[in-house]
N, CA, C and O atoms as a MOPAC input file, in Angstrom:
PM7 MOZYME 1SCF
protein

 N    -37.93600 1    -1.81600 1   -45.33900 1
 C    -38.53000 1    -1.82900 1   -44.01800 1
 C    -39.70600 1    -2.79200 1   -44.00400 1
 O    -40.48300 1    -2.85300 1   -44.95700 1
 N    -39.82800 1    -3.52100 1   -42.95000 1
 C    -40.95000 1    -4.43900 1   -42.79000 1
 C    -42.02700 1    -3.74300 1   -41.96400 1
 O    -41.76400 1    -3.25000 1   -40.86700 1
 N    -43.21900 1    -3.71000 1   -42.49700 1
 C    -44.38100 1    -3.18400 1   -41.77400 1
 C    -45.07900 1    -4.35300 1   -41.10400 1
 O    -44.99500 1    -5.48900 1   -41.56900 1
 N    -45.77400 1    -4.06600 1   -40.00200 1
 C    -46.48900 1    -5.16000 1   -39.34900 1
 C    -47.85300 1    -4.71100 1   -38.85700 1
 O    -48.12700 1    -3.52100 1   -38.70400 1
 N    -48.69000 1    -5.69400 1   -38.61700 1
 C    -50.04200 1    -5.47900 1   -38.10900 1
 C    -50.18800 1    -6.08900 1   -36.71200 1
 O    -51.27300 1    -6.51600 1   -36.31700 1
 N    -49.09000 1    -6.12000 1   -35.98400 1
 C    -49.11100 1    -6.74800 1   -34.66300 1
 C    -50.10900 1    -6.07400 1   -33.73200 1
 O    -50.86400 1    -6.74900 1   -33.03200 1
 N    -50.11400 1    -4.75400 1   -33.72100 1
 C    -51.01000 1    -4.03600 1   -32.81800 1
 C    -52.47100 1    -4.33000 1   -33.15100 1
 O    -53.29100 1    -4.51800 1   -32.25200 1
 N    -52.79300 1    -4.36800 1   -34.44400 1
 C    -54.16500 1    -4.66700 1   -34.85900 1
 C    -54.56500 1    -6.08500 1   -34.45400 1
 O    -55.68000 1    -6.31200 1   -33.98400 1
 N    -53.65700 1    -7.02800 1   -34.63800 1
 C    -53.96100 1    -8.40700 1   -34.25000 1
 C    -54.07800 1    -8.54700 1   -32.73800 1
 O    -54.92500 1    -9.29400 1   -32.24800 1
 N    -53.24200 1    -7.84000 1   -32.00100 1
 C    -53.36200 1    -7.88700 1   -30.53400 1
 C    -54.72200 1    -7.36600 1   -30.09600 1
 O    -55.35200 1    -7.93500 1   -29.20400 1
 N    -55.17600 1    -6.28200 1   -30.72400 1
 C    -56.49000 1    -5.72000 1   -30.38700 1
 C    -57.59300 1    -6.71900 1   -30.73000 1
 O    -58.53100 1    -6.91100 1   -29.95600 1
 N    -57.47500 1    -7.33900 1   -31.87400 1
 C    -58.45900 1    -8.31800 1   -32.33400 1
 C    -58.56100 1    -9.49300 1   -31.35200 1
 O    -59.64600 1   -10.02300 1   -31.11400 1
 N    -57.42000 1    -9.88700 1   -30.78900 1
 C    -57.37600 1   -11.00000 1   -29.85300 1
 C    -57.44000 1   -10.54300 1   -28.39300 1
 O    -57.31300 1   -11.35200 1   -27.47400 1
 N    -57.64100 1    -9.22400 1   -28.19100 1
 C    -57.69700 1    -8.65000 1   -26.84500 1
 C    -56.48000 1    -9.09300 1   -26.02400 1
 O    -56.60900 1    -9.58300 1   -24.90200 1
 N    -55.30000 1    -8.90800 1   -26.61400 1
 C    -54.05700 1    -9.37300 1   -26.01600 1
 C    -53.13300 1    -8.18800 1   -25.73700 1
 O    -52.94600 1    -7.31900 1   -26.58800 1
 N    -52.56900 1    -8.16700 1   -24.55100 1
 C    -51.60800 1    -7.12800 1   -24.18900 1
 C    -50.22600 1    -7.49900 1   -24.71700 1
 O    -49.95400 1    -8.65600 1   -25.03900 1
 N    -49.36200 1    -6.48900 1   -24.79900 1
 C    -47.98600 1    -6.74000 1   -25.23400 1
 C    -47.32100 1    -7.79200 1   -24.35000 1
 O    -46.59800 1    -8.65600 1   -24.84600 1
 N    -47.56200 1    -7.72200 1   -23.05500 1
 C    -46.96300 1    -8.67000 1   -22.12000 1
 C    -47.38100 1   -10.10200 1   -22.43700 1
 O    -46.56800 1   -11.02400 1   -22.37000 1
 N    -48.65900 1   -10.28200 1   -22.78300 1
 C    -49.15900 1   -11.62100 1   -23.08600 1
 C    -48.52700 1   -12.17900 1   -24.35800 1
 O    -48.13600 1   -13.34500 1   -24.40400 1
 N    -48.42900 1   -11.34100 1   -25.38600 1
 C    -47.80700 1   -11.78400 1   -26.62900 1
 C    -46.33800 1   -12.09900 1   -26.39100 1
 O    -45.82700 1   -13.10800 1   -26.87900 1
 N    -45.66300 1   -11.24200 1   -25.64600 1
 C    -44.24800 1   -11.46000 1   -25.34600 1
 C    -44.03500 1   -12.80400 1   -24.65600 1
 O    -43.10700 1   -13.54100 1   -24.99100 1
 N    -44.89300 1   -13.11500 1   -23.69900 1
 C    -44.77500 1   -14.38600 1   -22.98100 1
 C    -45.00000 1   -15.57200 1   -23.92200 1
 O    -44.29500 1   -16.57700 1   -23.83200 1
 N    -45.97100 1   -15.45600 1   -24.81400 1
 C    -46.26800 1   -16.54700 1   -25.76100 1
 C    -45.11100 1   -16.83000 1   -26.70800 1
 O    -44.87000 1   -17.98100 1   -27.07000 1
 N    -44.39100 1   -15.78200 1   -27.11200 1
 C    -43.33000 1   -15.96500 1   -28.10600 1
 C    -41.93600 1   -15.97600 1   -27.50100 1
 O    -40.95600 1   -16.16500 1   -28.22200 1
 N    -41.82800 1   -15.77800 1   -26.20100 1
 C    -40.54000 1   -15.90800 1   -25.52200 1
 C    -39.60800 1   -14.72200 1   -25.62500 1
 O    -38.39000 1   -14.88600 1   -25.69800 1
 N    -40.18700 1   -13.50100 1   -25.63100 1
 C    -39.36200 1   -12.29000 1   -25.63700 1
 C    -39.86200 1   -11.34300 1   -24.54900 1
 O    -40.87000 1   -11.61600 1   -23.89800 1
 N    -39.15900 1   -10.23800 1   -24.35600 1
 C    -39.58800 1    -9.23100 1   -23.38400 1
 C    -40.66700 1    -8.34000 1   -23.99400 1
 O    -40.76100 1    -8.21800 1   -25.21600 1
 N    -41.47000 1    -7.72700 1   -23.15400 1
 C    -42.52500 1    -6.83300 1   -23.61200 1
 C    -41.94800 1    -5.69400 1   -24.44100 1
 O    -42.56300 1    -5.26200 1   -25.41600 1
 N    -40.77700 1    -5.20900 1   -24.06300 1
 C    -40.13300 1    -4.12300 1   -24.79300 1
 C    -39.84000 1    -4.51200 1   -26.24100 1
 O    -39.91200 1    -3.67900 1   -27.14500 1
 N    -39.51400 1    -5.77200 1   -26.44700 1
 C    -39.26100 1    -6.25000 1   -27.80600 1
 C    -40.51700 1    -6.13500 1   -28.65800 1
 O    -40.45100 1    -5.70000 1   -29.80700 1
 N    -41.64900 1    -6.51800 1   -28.10500 1
 C    -42.92000 1    -6.41200 1   -28.83400 1
 C    -43.20400 1    -4.95300 1   -29.15900 1
 O    -43.58400 1    -4.63700 1   -30.28700 1
 N    -43.02600 1    -4.06600 1   -28.19800 1
 C    -43.24600 1    -2.63300 1   -28.42300 1
 C    -42.33800 1    -2.07800 1   -29.50800 1
 O    -42.78300 1    -1.31500 1   -30.36600 1
 N    -41.07400 1    -2.45900 1   -29.47200 1
 C    -40.12500 1    -1.99300 1   -30.48800 1
 C    -40.47200 1    -2.52600 1   -31.87300 1
 O    -40.34200 1    -1.80200 1   -32.86000 1
 N    -40.90100 1    -3.75300 1   -31.95900 1
 C    -41.32500 1    -4.31400 1   -33.24800 1
 C    -42.54700 1    -3.56900 1   -33.77300 1
 O    -42.60300 1    -3.21700 1   -34.95100 1
 N    -43.52300 1    -3.32900 1   -32.90100 1
 C    -44.74300 1    -2.63100 1   -33.32000 1
 C    -44.44500 1    -1.22800 1   -33.82800 1
 O    -45.10100 1    -0.75000 1   -34.75300 1
 N    -43.47200 1    -0.57300 1   -33.23600 1
 C    -43.10600 1     0.78800 1   -33.65100 1
 C    -42.14400 1     0.80500 1   -34.83500 1
 O    -41.76300 1     1.87400 1   -35.31200 1
 N    -41.75500 1    -0.36600 1   -35.30700 1
 C    -40.87100 1    -0.43700 1   -36.46600 1
 C    -39.43200 1    -0.09300 1   -36.16700 1
 O    -38.68200 1     0.25700 1   -37.07800 1
 N    -39.03000 1    -0.18400 1   -34.92100 1
 C    -37.64500 1     0.14100 1   -34.56000 1
 C    -36.66400 1    -0.89400 1   -35.06600 1
 O    -35.50400 1    -0.58300 1   -35.33800 1
 N    -37.13500 1    -2.13600 1   -35.19300 1
 C    -36.30900 1    -3.15700 1   -35.84200 1
 C    -37.19200 1    -4.26500 1   -36.37400 1
 O    -38.37300 1    -4.35800 1   -36.03900 1
 N    -36.59900 1    -5.10500 1   -37.21200 1
 C    -37.32400 1    -6.19500 1   -37.84600 1
 C    -37.10800 1    -7.48700 1   -37.06100 1
 O    -36.03700 1    -7.70400 1   -36.49400 1
 N    -38.13000 1    -8.34000 1   -37.03200 1
 C    -37.97800 1    -9.59900 1   -36.30200 1
 C    -37.15000 1   -10.60500 1   -37.09800 1
 O    -37.05100 1   -10.52300 1   -38.32200 1
 N    -36.57000 1   -11.53600 1   -36.38700 1
 C    -35.94700 1   -12.67500 1   -37.07100 1
 C    -37.07200 1   -13.49500 1   -37.69600 1
 O    -38.24000 1   -13.32600 1   -37.34800 1
 N    -36.71800 1   -14.36600 1   -38.60000 1
 C    -37.72200 1   -15.22000 1   -39.22800 1
 C    -38.40200 1   -16.09700 1   -38.18600 1
 O    -39.61500 1   -16.30100 1   -38.24200 1
 N    -37.63700 1   -16.61000 1   -37.24700 1
 C    -38.19200 1   -17.47600 1   -36.19900 1
 C    -39.18500 1   -16.68800 1   -35.34400 1
 O    -40.26900 1   -17.18400 1   -35.03600 1
 N    -38.82400 1   -15.47500 1   -34.96500 1
 C    -39.72400 1   -14.66100 1   -34.15000 1
 C    -40.97900 1   -14.28100 1   -34.93500 1
 O    -42.08000 1   -14.31400 1   -34.38400 1
 N    -40.83500 1   -13.92900 1   -36.19200 1
 C    -41.99700 1   -13.61200 1   -37.02900 1
 C    -42.92500 1   -14.81500 1   -37.10500 1
 O    -44.14400 1   -14.66200 1   -37.02900 1
 N    -42.36500 1   -16.00400 1   -37.25300 1
 C    -43.15300 1   -17.23000 1   -37.31400 1
 C    -43.90100 1   -17.45300 1   -36.00000 1
 O    -45.08200 1   -17.80000 1   -36.01100 1
 N    -43.21700 1   -17.25600 1   -34.86400 1
 C    -43.85000 1   -17.44500 1   -33.55100 1
 C    -44.99100 1   -16.44900 1   -33.34700 1
 O    -46.04100 1   -16.80900 1   -32.81500 1
 N    -44.78900 1   -15.20100 1   -33.76600 1
 C    -45.83000 1   -14.18000 1   -33.62100 1
 C    -47.03900 1   -14.54100 1   -34.47600 1
 O    -48.17600 1   -14.47200 1   -34.01000 1
 N    -46.79600 1   -14.92200 1   -35.71300 1
 C    -47.90100 1   -15.31500 1   -36.59300 1
 C    -48.64400 1   -16.51500 1   -36.00800 1
 O    -49.87500 1   -16.55000 1   -36.02500 1
 N    -47.92000 1   -17.47600 1   -35.50100 1
 C    -48.54100 1   -18.66400 1   -34.90500 1
 C    -49.39900 1   -18.29500 1   -33.69600 1
 O    -50.46100 1   -18.88100 1   -33.48600 1
 N    -48.94100 1   -17.32000 1   -32.89600 1
 C    -49.70700 1   -16.87900 1   -31.72800 1
 C    -51.07300 1   -16.33000 1   -32.12100 1
 O    -52.02300 1   -16.39500 1   -31.34000 1
 N    -51.16900 1   -15.78800 1   -33.33300 1
 C    -52.42600 1   -15.23400 1   -33.83300 1
 C    -53.13100 1   -16.18600 1   -34.80400 1
 O    -54.13400 1   -15.81800 1   -35.41600 1
 N    -52.61100 1   -17.40400 1   -34.94300 1
 C    -53.17800 1   -18.37400 1   -35.87700 1
 C    -53.28300 1   -17.76800 1   -37.27700 1
 O    -54.30100 1   -17.90400 1   -37.95700 1
 N    -52.21200 1   -17.10100 1   -37.68500 1
 C    -52.16500 1   -16.41600 1   -38.97700 1
 C    -50.87000 1   -16.79400 1   -39.69000 1
 O    -49.99600 1   -17.44300 1   -39.11600 1
 N    -50.76400 1   -16.37900 1   -40.94000 1
 C    -49.51600 1   -16.60400 1   -41.66900 1
 C    -48.58300 1   -15.41400 1   -41.42100 1
 O    -49.02600 1   -14.33800 1   -41.01900 1
 N    -47.31300 1   -15.62000 1   -41.66100 1
 C    -46.35200 1   -14.53000 1   -41.52100 1
 C    -46.75600 1   -13.36300 1   -42.42400 1
 O    -46.65400 1   -12.20100 1   -42.03000 1
 N    -47.21400 1   -13.68200 1   -43.63200 1
 C    -47.60400 1   -12.64500 1   -44.59100 1
 C    -48.81500 1   -11.84200 1   -44.13200 1
 O    -48.98300 1   -10.69200 1   -44.53600 1
 N    -49.66600 1   -12.44100 1   -43.28700 1
 C    -50.81000 1   -11.70800 1   -42.74500 1
 C    -50.35500 1   -10.61700 1   -41.78100 1
 O    -50.96800 1    -9.55200 1   -41.70300 1
 N    -49.28600 1   -10.88700 1   -41.05500 1
 C    -48.80100 1    -9.97200 1   -40.01200 1
 C    -47.73300 1    -9.01400 1   -40.54300 1
 O    -47.73300 1    -7.83200 1   -40.20100 1
 N    -46.83500 1    -9.51900 1   -41.37000 1
 C    -45.68600 1    -8.74100 1   -41.82200 1
 C    -45.68900 1    -8.55700 1   -43.33400 1
 O    -45.95200 1    -9.49700 1   -44.08400 1
 N    -45.39400 1    -7.33300 1   -43.77200 1
 C    -45.25800 1    -7.04300 1   -45.19800 1
 C    -44.01900 1    -6.18300 1   -45.41100 1
 O    -43.59800 1    -5.44600 1   -44.51900 1
 N    -43.44800 1    -6.28600 1   -46.59300 1
 C    -42.26500 1    -5.50300 1   -46.94000 1
 C    -42.71400 1    -4.30400 1   -47.76400 1
 O    -43.48700 1    -4.45500 1   -48.70900 1
 N    -42.23500 1    -3.11600 1   -47.41100 1
 C    -42.55300 1    -1.92100 1   -48.18800 1
 C    -42.02600 1    -2.08800 1   -49.59900 1
 O    -40.92000 1    -2.58900 1   -49.80200 1
 N    -42.80600 1    -1.67400 1   -50.56000 1
 C    -42.45200 1    -1.81500 1   -51.97700 1
 C    -41.10100 1    -1.17700 1   -52.30600 1
 O    -40.36400 1    -1.71700 1   -53.13200 1
 N    -40.75800 1    -0.06300 1   -51.69500 1
 C    -39.51700 1     0.62900 1   -52.02800 1
 C    -38.28000 1    -0.19600 1   -51.71000 1
 O    -37.19300 1     0.10300 1   -52.20400 1
 N    -38.43500 1    -1.24200 1   -50.88200 1
 C    -37.30000 1    -2.08000 1   -50.51300 1
 C    -37.20900 1    -3.35400 1   -51.33300 1
 O    -36.31200 1    -4.16900 1   -51.11500 1
 N    -38.10900 1    -3.53400 1   -52.25500 1
 C    -38.09400 1    -4.72800 1   -53.09700 1
 C    -37.42900 1    -4.38200 1   -54.42200 1
 O    -37.80900 1    -3.41400 1   -55.08000 1
 N    -36.44000 1    -5.17300 1   -54.80900 1
 C    -35.77400 1    -4.94800 1   -56.10400 1
 C    -36.72000 1    -5.26300 1   -57.23200 1
 O    -37.53400 1    -6.18000 1   -57.12400 1
 N    -36.62800 1    -4.50000 1   -58.33800 1
 C    -37.52600 1    -4.74300 1   -59.47300 1
 C    -37.25900 1    -6.06800 1   -60.16200 1
 O    -37.93600 1    -6.40600 1   -61.13200 1

């Protein structure tokens, strides 16, 4: 499972879900579903979200250790 810090970054940038959705070209519901962990973003979408916050993908998204092979 991929964890994300989208909500924290939105708060830091005083950005609503609608604003982030518009910046990255998706619906507001998509942002909400990503924040709640209902599904994982594509690499392109993860890149666009990170770019919207002037951050790296790794700053926003992390993989839970249990899903990484030893």
